[in-house]
N, C-alpha and C positions, 0 to 999 in steps of 0.2 A: 787815102785810107786803104789798109790792106784788107783783102777779102777774108771773112770768117770761115773757118773750117767746119764742116757739118759735124754735129754731136752724135757719137755712136751709142745707142741705147743699151747694147749688150756688153756685160763686163764679166771677165773670166779670171778666177783666182788660181794661181799656179805656184806650188811650192818649189823652192830651188832644189836642184839635184843634190846639193851638199847635205841638206837636211834629211832627205830620203836615205842617203847612204849612211848617215850617222844612226838613224833609227833602226836600220837593218842590222848594223853591227851590234847595237845594244841588245836587240832581241836574240841574236845568235849567242852572245855571251851569257845571257840569262838562261837560255835553254841548256847550254853546256854545263853551267853550274848546277842546275836541277838534276841533270843526268848523273853528275859526279856524286852529289849527295845521296841520291837514290841507290846508286851502286855500292856506296860505302856502308849503308845500313841495311841492305837486303838480307844479310845472313843472320841478323839478330832475331827477326821474326817476333811473334807474340809470345807471351808467357806460356810455357808448357810444364805441367807437373811432372815431377820425376816418378817414373814407374816404380812401384813397390816390388820388393824382392818376392819371388814365387814361394808360396808356403809360409809366409811370415805375415801375421796379422798386424794391422796398424794399431798402435797404442791408443786406447780410449781413456780419456780422463773421467774419473768417477765424479758424479754430481755431488755437491755438498749436501749433507744430511739436513732436512728441514728442522727448524727450531720448534721445540714443543712449547706452545703457548697455553695449553690447557683448555683451549676453546675449540669447538667444532667448526666446521665450515660455515655453519649458519650462525655462529656467535653464541651458541648455547653450550652449556657444560655437558660433556660426555659422561655417561654413567660409569661408575667405577667398575673395573673388570672383576669378575667373580673368581674367587680362588678355587683351585682344583679340589681342595678338601671341604669346600663349603657345600652343604646339602640343603635342598629346598625344604622349607618348613611349612607345615600345614596349619593354616589359621582356622581355629574353631570359631564358628559363628555362635552368637548367643541364641539359646533355644527360644522358640516362640512362646510368648506368655500364654498361660492356660486360659481357656475361655471362661469368662465370668458367668456363672449360672444366672439365668434370669429369675427375677423375683416372682414368686408364685402369685398368680392373679387372685384377686379377692373372690370368694364364692358368690355366685349370683343369688340374689335374694329370691325366694320362691314367689311365683306369681299367685294371683288370686285363685287360679285353677288348682295349684298345688298346695295352697295354704291349708293347714288343718282347721277343722270346725271349732269355733269357740265352745267353751263349756256350756252345756245345757241346750245346744242347738243340734237338732237331729235332721235327718234327711226327709224330704217330702215323699209321699207315697208314689208319685209319678215324676215325670220329667218337668212338670210345671212347678215353679217355686210357690211356697205358701207363706203369707205373712204370719209372723210369730205373735201369738196373743200377748198383750201387755207391752209390745215393742213397736206399736204403731201410733205414735202421738198424733193427736188431732191437729189440723192446721189452724193457724190464727186467722180470724176473720179480718180482712183488711178494713181499716176505718173508712177509706174512700168508698168501698163497696157498701158499707153500712149506711153512709150518708145518702148514697144513691138508691139504697134498698135493693141491691143486686143479689140474686139468688141463682142457684143452679148446681149442676153436677159436672165435674171434670173427670174425663176418662184419661188416666195416666198409664202409660206403658213403661215398665221398668225392667231392666236386664239385671239379673242377679248373678253374682259370682258364686263359686263353690264354697265360699266362707259365709254366704248369706248376706253379704253387703252389696247394695246396689252399685252397679257399674255405670249405668247411664239411665237417665229419667227424661222422658219426653211426653208432651201432651198429644194424645191420640185423638181426642174429641174435646173441643172447647165448650166453655159454659156461656160464652157471650160477653164475659167480663175479663179483661186482661189481668186485673188485680186478683180475681179468684183463680185464674189459671196459674199465675205466678206463685200464689200462696199454696196451691195444691202440690206443685213441683217441689217447692222447698220442704214441705212436710214429708213427702214420700222419700226424699233423699235421706231422712233420718230413720226410716223404717229398717227393720231387720227381718229376714226371711229364712225359712228352711229351704235350702237349695234343692233343686231337682236332682234325681238320681237315675242312673242307668246301670243295671247289673250290680247294684250295691255300691256304685261309685258316684260321688257328687259330680255334677256337670253344671255348666253355665246354661241358664234358661231364662226365659222372659215370661212376664205375666202382665195383664192389664187390670188395674184396680180402679174402682170408682171412688171419688172424693166428693161428698155432698156438702153444699153450703146452704143452710136454711136459717132464716132469722126467726127467733122466738117471738 
């Protein structure tokens, strides 16, 4: 058997010289073509506008006239133009209605102090009212007080107006029986008086009158 040659672990790749020469020739031809093309087109350059003649304005095209649509920019109708001969007119406002006069108020009825005296009624000699004779009806004796046998005197204070009519009637001193007190007040309310006076004028005054209840 023949002896085996030792294996070399290092491997080197080498191009043949013919391939290198061909690549160099192709690169040189491409570079030459690039130079020829650049040289042929270098005079053209970029686009340059032709200079305008001195003192001559460039022609400007007029814009087209906008169409009239009758609408404003906001879509609302524009107000019609006012003619030159149109004059502003003064609008006269209606006059204010005349104020309605208020209805006259009804006259105020005279009070007791201003009322005239009834016929046949004169003034008292002093400021104290005086009962008129014949116009002081006696009170009715209450049946309940009769059954109980109640008797007594009721002192009644009465305020008299200028017309001689009682304005208010109150019990100033009781008799001890409510029935007698109530009957006395009811009776004095029907009385009539000569009103008190001051300087010849009737005034409102008060007087206290006794009302006696006695069984026969």
